[in-house]
C-alpha positions, 0 to 999 in steps of 0.5 A, a space after each residue: 345781764 339784768 337783775 330784779 333788784 326788787 327781789 334783793 330788797 328787804 321785805 319791809 322796803 320791797 312792799 313799802 309805798 313811799 310818802 307822797 308830798 303835796 303837789 309843787 306849784 312848778 309841777 302843776 304849772 308845767 303840766 297844765 300850762 297855767 300861771 299864778 297858782 296857789 298852793 295850800 296843801 303842805 301846811 306851810 306858813 304863808 308868812 314865810 320865815 322870820 326876818 331874823 331867820 332870813 338874816 341869819 341864813 344870809 350870814 351863814 351862807 358865807 361859811 357854807 364850805 365848812 361842815 356844820 357842828 355835827 352835835 349842834 351845840 349852840 342850838 341844843 343849848 338854846 333849845 334846852 334852855 327854852 324847854 328847861 331840860 338838859 342839853 343831853 335830852 335834845 336830839 336834832 333831826 332833819 325835820 322832826 320826821 327824821 326823829 320818827 325814823 331814828 326812833 324806829 331804827 333804834 327801838 324796832 325790829 321784826 317780832 316787835 310792834 308799834 301802835 298808832 291810830 288810823 288816819 294818823 300821820 303817814 310816816 308812822 307806818 312808813 318807818 315801822 314797815 321799813 325796819 320790818 316791825 309790825 304796825 298795829 293800827 287802832 280804830 279812831 273816834 267815830 265820825 259823830 265824836 267831838 273829835 271825829 276820826 281822832 285818836 281813841 286812846 282806849 283803842 290804842 291801849 288795847 293794842 299794846 302788849 309785851 312786844 310793843 316798843 313804840 306808840 305814836 301819838 300825834 297831838 294835834 293829829 295830821 290830817 284831822 287837826 283833832 287833839 287830846 286833852 292833857 288829863 286824858 293823854 297823861 293818864 294814857 302815858 301813865 298806864 303804858 308799860 315802862 318798856 313801851 316808848 310813847 312818841 308825842 308828835 307836836 309838830 303843830 304845837 305853836 298853833 294850838 289855842 285850845 285851853 285843854 291842850 297840853 305841853 307834853 314836854 312838861 312831863 319828861 321828868 315824870 315819864 322816862 319812856 316819853 319822847 316829844 318831837 317838834 319842828 321848825 317847818 310849820 309855824 317857824 316857816 323853815 320847811 325847806 331847811 329841814 330842821 326839827 328835834 326830839 326831847 327825851 330822857 338822856 339815855 333815850 337821846 343817847 341811843 337816838 344820836 347813835 343812829 343819827 347820821 353825822 351832819 344831819 342838820 346843815 349850818 344854815 338850818 341851825 343858824 335859822 332855827 336859833 334866830 327863829 326862836 328869838 322872834 316871838 312876834 313872828 310866831 304870834 303874828 302867824 298864830 293870829 293869822 291862822 286863827 282868823 283863817 280857821 274861823 274864815 274857813 269854818 264859816 264858809 263851810 257852814 254857810 255852804 252846808 259842808 261838814 268839816 273836822 274841828 282843827 287846832 292846826 294850820 289846816 282844816 279837813 272838809 267833806 266835799 260830799 263826793 269823791 274828793 280826788 275829782 274835786 281836787 283835780 278840778 281845783 288844780 285846773 283852777 290853779 289851786 292846790 290842796 291835799 286829797 286825803 284818800 291815802 289816809 282813808 278819808 276819800 271824801 275829804 280835802 285838807 286845806 292849809 290855812 293861808 292869808 285871808 285873800 288866799 283862803 278866799 280864793 280857795 273858797 271861790 274855787 270850791 264854789 265853782 267846782 262844786 256847783 251843780 
């Protein structure tokens, strides 16, 4: 006896297109039989984790047979002190990605809606659809705007109504790398209804050097409906451990923690995160390398007449002037993995993670080869 299990799934899940991560090096080398490949596709830190975090992980491995602290008391306490908020404002997540899911599970349902921008992080759409809520997608800035394809706050605001429970704002945005200045974002949040939660996703916060870029955590006391998400996956180099967090009003954090799974963050991840926060030097070195890489790529693209989107993240999107999926496939044959973003409705763009100087040069040289007439 057989069963069409697809018909048993709830509507949101049945129609869901799962998130597609960047291609792993192991997969590429197995498929094409090549070696010494380079992956600059998933916005990982090429410097890896802090040595302090590595040492903390090693120490924690001896205790791996014991469940982690389900409430993450030590990490929450340090994060609360670091951000000057109460410990009751902190929600730990299996990456900040899980915080986005917890928000959807706690506050969205069929008949309610969430608002986010076109070209925004794909997970917003996924978590909204999975719980059966309606996604309202705002049109982005025009290509000729100073922040091309970035968030248009006026367009976002026009989609908010009495059934809007969540607005997702990525600052800076992935995959475009564009950002919203403090005055504009603060005014946008101020004008939202008190019944609408706004999630400011700051996954790339530590990389940003723009003088007008805000720290939304500073506004938590002013806006009870604000949730700020951060991650240890990017500048801290702990992507494989899956550890992130949200900061919010205590009543909001309480609700998020009600739907959070027990032991959602491992003891190794908690220990590594604690140590990573102590290594400001590693963050500074990572930021310095990233700034140099952004300049390196921008200069290379300008010299070759390739347009690109201004970015303050650890990645940059370049317009290759043709179907980017074909260019992506050609780069794979050169042993270089970047990220096509056609799924973000940018079919002629490739997103390239900023690497070390030599890694960036290898990408540029491979692009020269595959784009040559």
